VOGU-14437 format. One record per residue (C-alpha): residue in one letter; x, y, z. Coordinates in steps of 0.05 Angstrom, whole numbers. Example, Ala and Ser with C-alpha at 12.3 -4.5 7.8 and 13.67 -1.06 7.14 Angstrom:
! VOGU-14437
A_246_-90_156
S_273_-21_143
***
This chain:
! VOGU-14437
M_117_-563_21
P_179_-523_1
A_180_-451_24
N_211_-422_-40
L_236_-361_-3
T_247_-299_-45
P_313_-262_-50
E_279_-202_-17
F_260_-245_42
L_330_-274_48
A_361_-205_47
A_313_-181_101
R_330_-242_143
E_404_-228_136
R_392_-156_157
F_353_-182_218
N_412_-227_237
R_459_-167_233
A_413_-119_270
K_439_-91_336
T_380_-50_361
P_306_-69_373
E_285_-17_321
E_331_-47_268
K_305_-117_284
L_233_-95_280
D_245_-60_214
A_277_-123_185
L_222_-168_212
Q_168_-125_181
E_204_-130_114
M_209_-205_122
L_134_-210_134
A_120_-166_73
T_164_-207_27
I_154_-279_50
P_114_-321_-1
K_43_-330_25
H_25_-404_20
K_15_-465_64
G_89_-482_66
T_106_-416_101
E_47_-412_150
K_90_-432_210
M_145_-383_190
Q_94_-327_182
A_66_-342_251
D_136_-341_281
I_153_-274_248
K_87_-244_273
R_102_-270_343
R_171_-238_342
I_143_-172_316
A_91_-171_372
K_144_-186_424
L_190_-131_399
R_134_-81_397
E_116_-98_469
Q_189_-89_490
L_194_-22_455
E_129_2_485
Q_152_-18_555
A_218_18_543
R_181_80_520
R_136_80_581
S_195_71_628
G_235_125_592
K_293_77_579
G_317_89_508
G_296_41_453
G_256_93_416
V_184_86_394
S_153_41_342
Y_83_43_313
H_37_-7_279
V_-25_12_240
E_-79_-41_239
R_-100_-52_167
A_-171_-33_147
G_-211_-29_83
A_-193_-59_16
A_-120_-33_16
Q_-71_8_55
I_-35_68_23
V_17_109_60
L_27_184_48
V_102_196_38
G_139_261_26
P_188_314_51
P_171_360_110
N_111_406_100
S_91_374_34
G_17_378_51
K_5_305_69
S_-37_320_130
S_-81_369_91
L_-91_316_38
L_-110_264_90
A_-161_312_119
A_-190_327_49
L_-198_254_29
T_-219_223_95
N_-254_239_161
A_-188_239_198
T_-166_301_236
P_-90_304_233
V_-49_361_261
I_-40_412_205
A_14_463_219
P_60_509_178
Y_123_482_212
P_164_419_197
L_154_353_232
S_83_367_258
T_66_294_243
L_104_251_293
K_64_186_290
P_21_152_237
V_-49_179_228
P_-99_133_190
G_-163_152_155
M_-212_118_108
M_-221_143_37
E_-284_124_-1
Y_-277_107_-75
E_-341_86_-108
D_-361_22_-71
V_-297_8_-32
Q_-258_40_24
I_-183_48_24
Q_-141_64_85
L_-95_124_78
V_-40_132_130
D_-4_199_140
L_69_186_160
P_123_231_189
P_164_263_134
I_225_230_103
T_289_265_124
R_360_243_135
Q_363_270_206
Y_296_251_237
T_262_192_203
E_260_131_247
G_264_59_223
W_191_43_238
V_170_94_184
Y_206_54_131
G_176_-9_159
L_105_18_150
I_122_37_78
R_146_-33_63
M_82_-63_93
A_34_-18_55
D_1_-37_-11
A_20_28_-45
V_49_98_-35
A_21_167_-47
F_84_208_-60
C_67_280_-39
L_104_343_-62
D_87_416_-51
L_84_451_-120
S_82_520_-88
R_156_512_-70
P_209_523_-124
S_250_468_-90
W_196_414_-99
R_238_373_-149
A_301_373_-106
E_260_354_-45
G_228_297_-83
E_294_270_-108
E_322_273_-38
V_264_231_-11
L_273_180_-68
A_347_174_-52
L_334_164_23
L_282_110_7
L_330_75_-40
E_383_75_15
R_333_34_55
K_321_-12_-5
I_253_17_-23
Q_239_40_-94
L_176_76_-117
T_150_50_-183
A_88_47_-227
G_89_-29_-216
P_137_-86_-207
T_195_-80_-257
R_238_-138_-231
Q_297_-98_-257
V_321_-70_-191
D_372_-97_-142
W_346_-163_-115
R_346_-135_-44
T_301_-76_-62
V_226_-74_-48
E_185_-40_-102
K_123_-2_-81
R_69_19_-129
T_62_94_-128
A_18_152_-148
A_53_220_-145
V_12_277_-116
G_29_349_-133
L_-4_390_-78
K_-23_464_-78
E_-39_461_-152
D_-73_529_-146
L_-6_560_-126
G_39_519_-171
G_36_559_-235
E_82_531_-288
R_109_481_-238
V_45_440_-247
A_64_423_-319
E_136_411_-297
F_112_362_-244
L_70_323_-293
R_129_318_-341
W_173_296_-284
C_124_239_-268
E_125_213_-340
G_161_146_-343
R_161_141_-267
Y_89_133_-241
P_22_166_-250
G_20_239_-227
V_-40_280_-205
A_-39_354_-188
V_-89_374_-134
S_-110_430_-88
T_-139_415_-20
A_-160_488_-16
T_-203_488_-79
G_-217_413_-87
E_-186_413_-156
G_-162_344_-177
L_-185_307_-115
E_-234_261_-151
G_-182_243_-202
L_-133_228_-146
R_-182_180_-114
A_-183_140_-179
A_-107_143_-185
L_-99_117_-113
F_-148_61_-127
E_-107_41_-188
A_-43_43_-149
S_-72_0_-94
G_-68_-61_-138
I_-136_-88_-121
V_-195_-110_-164
R_-268_-114_-146
I_-306_-178_-159
Y_-382_-185_-154
T_-422_-249_-145
K_-485_-276_-178
K_-529_-333_-157
P_-555_-378_-213
G_-620_-350_-239
H_-612_-284_-202
P_-584_-216_-221
P_-513_-197_-197
D_-504_-170_-127
F_-470_-103_-135
S_-483_-81_-62
K_-413_-98_-38
P_-355_-126_-78
Y_-302_-176_-57
T_-233_-145_-64
I_-173_-185_-86
R_-102_-171_-111
E_-89_-158_-184
G_-66_-221_-219
A_-113_-265_-179
T_-147_-323_-215
V_-218_-349_-214
L_-195_-403_-164
N_-167_-349_-118
V_-235_-314_-120
V_-272_-379_-102
E_-223_-389_-44
E_-235_-317_-21
I_-310_-325_-22
H_-312_-392_15
K_-255_-442_23
D_-304_-500_26
F_-329_-484_-44
V_-263_-507_-73
K_-275_-579_-55
R_-347_-578_-82
L_-333_-534_-143
K_-363_-557_-210
Y_-350_-495_-253
V_-353_-419_-254
R_-388_-373_-303
L_-360_-303_-313
W_-386_-236_-339
G_-335_-182_-355
S_-266_-203_-377
G_-286_-269_-410
K_-289_-276_-485
F_-364_-286_-481
Q_-410_-261_-426
G_-433_-316_-379
Q_-384_-368_-406
Q_-352_-422_-365
V_-280_-402_-352
P_-219_-442_-331
L_-198_-436_-259
D_-132_-403_-279
H_-168_-346_-315
V_-141_-280_-287
V_-199_-236_-264
Q_-205_-162_-277
D_-238_-104_-240
R_-314_-108_-238
D_-318_-180_-262
V_-380_-219_-241
V_-374_-292_-221
E_-428_-345_-215
I_-402_-405_-175
H_-433_-474_-186
V_-419_-526_-132
S_-443_-597_-121
***
C-alpha cells in the first residue's frame, strides 16, 4: 500500500535529517509522527518513528540525570477524548486557568516562567473529559524545542492572554510570530492556504482577567474576529468559564457518537469519541474492528435525513449522532 506522505511530513523529515542536536531531532520526529498519514501503509513507519522518539527521550533523560548537557525533554501521555495545550506569553494566567477548569494543582506565581514543565489536568465537559496541558510560556529567549513539539502533537490550542495588561495585543502577536517561525499557525480550522511546511492547529483564544480588562475585553473579542473563537473569562469570579468549556470542546475537533441495540433505547451513558469528518464506517471500526467484516447495514438517528434510516457507510457523522449497527 502506498504511503502517500504529506508535504508536512516530508518537510519534518528533511528537518530531522538536518538536525544537529538531540532536541532538534526529537522536535522533528514529533512533527513527523503528528503529520504522517494514519493508515495500514504507514504502520511500520509510525512504529519506527515512535521507537526513535522513545530512544531519544531515554538519551536526553540519561543526559539530564548525569548533568551532561542535552537539555530536558518532556512527553505528556494522552488521556481523555482530546488533548489541548495552554499556550501564551509569560504570566498570561494559564496556570490559574488550568486550576479553575481541572483538579490539577500547578504552581501559580506572580513572576515570569513559574511553569517549567508541562502540567496536565482533566476538564469535564458534559459527558466527556478533555486533557488540558499547561506549557511553559512562549518567549524568544527561553522556550525549548520540546514545547513546540507538544504543541504540534496536541489536538488543539487554548491561546491565553492577560486582558488586565495594556500590552496584551503586542504580547499575543509576538507569540504568534514565534510560533510561525517554528512552522505552527493557530487557526479556527484547516485553511490549506498556508505554507506547505506549516502545521495548522485549531485554536480557541482565551482573554483572562475579564473582571480587570475593562474596554480591553471588547477589543480582544474584535481582535479574535476572523482568526478563531474568543472567550473572555475570569478565574477569580468564574465569569465565562462554562462558555470556555464549550469553546474548547468545539476546538478539540471531536464528535460524540452513541450506540443503540436493535429494539432497545440508545445508550447515552458514555459516548464513543471520534474525529470530525469521520464516516459511519470509521465509527463501526472504532466500536469493534470485527464488525466491519460482518456488517449488514447501519441505522442512524441525528444527522440523517430521516430518523432511524439506513445510511451509506461514507455518511459523515455529527456530534451526538446515534448509530444502530446490524451485523450477520
